[in-house]
N, C-alpha and C positions, 0 to 999 in steps of 0.2 A: 427346194430345186436340183434336180436330179438329171444330169447331161452325161451321153455318152457317146462318146465320139470314136469311129473306127478308124483305122489306119490318120490318124490324127498328125503324124509329122512328117515332112518329106522323112524315104528310106534312107538318106545320104548322112541325116542327121541321129538317126536311129544306129546305124549301121556304127558312124563314128562311135556315138556313148557307150554301146557292147565290148567295144572294143578298146577302149578307152583305159591307161593304166589306174589313173585317178577314181574313176568309177570301179572298176575290176578290184581295190581295192581298201573301196572304202569300207568302213569300221560299221556293224550291229551298232544301234543303239548310240549313234551319232548323231548331231543335227547340227545343222549348218544355215545360215541365213547369208542369203545374197541383198542387198541393199536396194532397193528401188531408183536409187540416183544412177547405179550403174546399168540399169534392163535392158537399154541401148546399146551396150557397150559391151556383150557379153566375152569373159575371157580365156573359160575352160572349154571341157566338150559338154559338160553337166550344165553351167550357164545356159549355153548355146542350145541346148534340149528343152532346159526351161523356159527359156527367151522363145522357143519356138512354141510350147506347150500354150503359154500366158497370153504371147503375142494379141488375140485372135480374141481371146473373152474377159483383157480389162485394160482400162486406159492408164497406164502408168504415174500419170500426175493423179490420178485420184489416190493412191500408194506413196508419194512423195516421202514422207515421213515413214516410211514401213517397208515393205520387203517381200522376201519369198524365204518363208522357213525350209529348209528341205532334209531328206533322210530317202536312204535306199534298203531296203529287203529284201535279201535274195535266200531262196528256202528252194531245199535239195529233199524233196519228199519227207511226209511225214509231218509237215509241220503247220501250223493251226496256231488261233492266239483268242487270248479270252476276250469281250467286250471292251469296250476302253474309247474314250475321246482324245483326240487331237487337240487339248488346248494346254495351257500354262495356269498354274494357278497363282491368283494374289497373292501380294507381298505379306501378307496374313495370313494366303493358305484358306480361307474362309470363302473364296469364291471362287471360278473357273474364270478367264479370258479365254475368249474364242476368237481366233482368226475370220475373216472374213469367207473364203471359202477354200476349198481344199482338193486336190486333185491327185487320183490313183492313177499312174502312167504306166503302162507293161510293155517294158522295152523289150522281152523276150519274154516267152511263156512255153511249154510244153509239158502240160500236168495232167495230171489227174486228179479233182478239186480244188483249193482254191478261191472257191468262190468268195469276191468279197462282199458280205452282208451286212444290210444297213438300217438299222430302226428309224423309221420317220417318227421320229420324239421334239418334243420340245426344249429350248433349249436348259440343257443342267445348269443349275446354278454353282450348286455344292457338290460336293459327294455324296451324301445324305440324298438326293434329289436325283443324282443317279442311277444308287442304289435300291430307290423306288420303284424309277423308270423298266429299272432290269426286272423286280419282282412282280412286276405288272404285266411281262412282255407277253405277247399272245404271239407265239409264232407262224400263226399261220393269215394272222391279219397286220402285224406290224413290221415285216423285213423283206427289205427286197436281195433279191440275192441277183450278180453280175458274173457274170464268167469272165475270166482274165481270158485274155487273147492278147496275141503278140500286139502293140500298136495302138493299143486301144487306150481312151484318157475317159475316165470316170471322173467329172466335178459333181460335188454336195459341198452343202452349207457348212461348215466345219464343226458347226455343235450337234451334230450328227453321230447317237454312239453308233459304232461300228465294230468289224471285228474281219479277219479272214478265219475262213471255213478249212478244215483239214485239208492235208494236201498227202495225198494215199501214195502220188509217188511222180517223180517228174523234177522238171526245174521250173519255178517261177521267179521273176526279176519285177520291182517297182519300185520306181522313183515316184514318191511321194514327196506332196507339198504344199503349205500353203502359205497364200498370201495375206498379210499383216497390214491395216492401215497404217497406226503407232508400230514402230519396233520395240517387239517384246524388249522388258525390262531383263530376263536371261541371259540377250545377247547382248549385254551393254559392256562394251570394253574386251566385244571376244564374239570372233567369228561365227566360232562352234561349241558345240559341250556335250559331253559324254550321259549318258545315265547308266 
């Protein structure tokens, strides 16, 4: 499943988000978790934006023991990253646990490049399976490329391997989030973590 929505949230919420102090100062490689029991009562501008992003696509009651993991990426030219998964390793680190659904939402974009590239892969069970999928990658048939556009939301299955293609110049902001059926152990007793 891959869905793309343009002009996804009302301009009021998008504008408030991109001017919000917490959003502007949010550290790179910080991951936060918003419990679903609080979904109908957002407190911050980030939570308000997340509510707008997800409200028409999920039933909060289906995720009452889980919630929304989120992180923010901002790039000022020349950025790009390696193929990766938005998953959390199990306690034994022998297998991956993936969220139910992920979204890349673009509050502000003015760049050349920076496409979201997504592989149409099966669920990767562990690091070896992930590596084998990449080894067999055929760029001409298995990769979807989505241009980042201000106020665009791209929803995809959380187990899909993806990356951000090189940004040649300009600025690209992404509020990424994943909805979890159960709260990952990583977030037990804390609301966020850094890697």
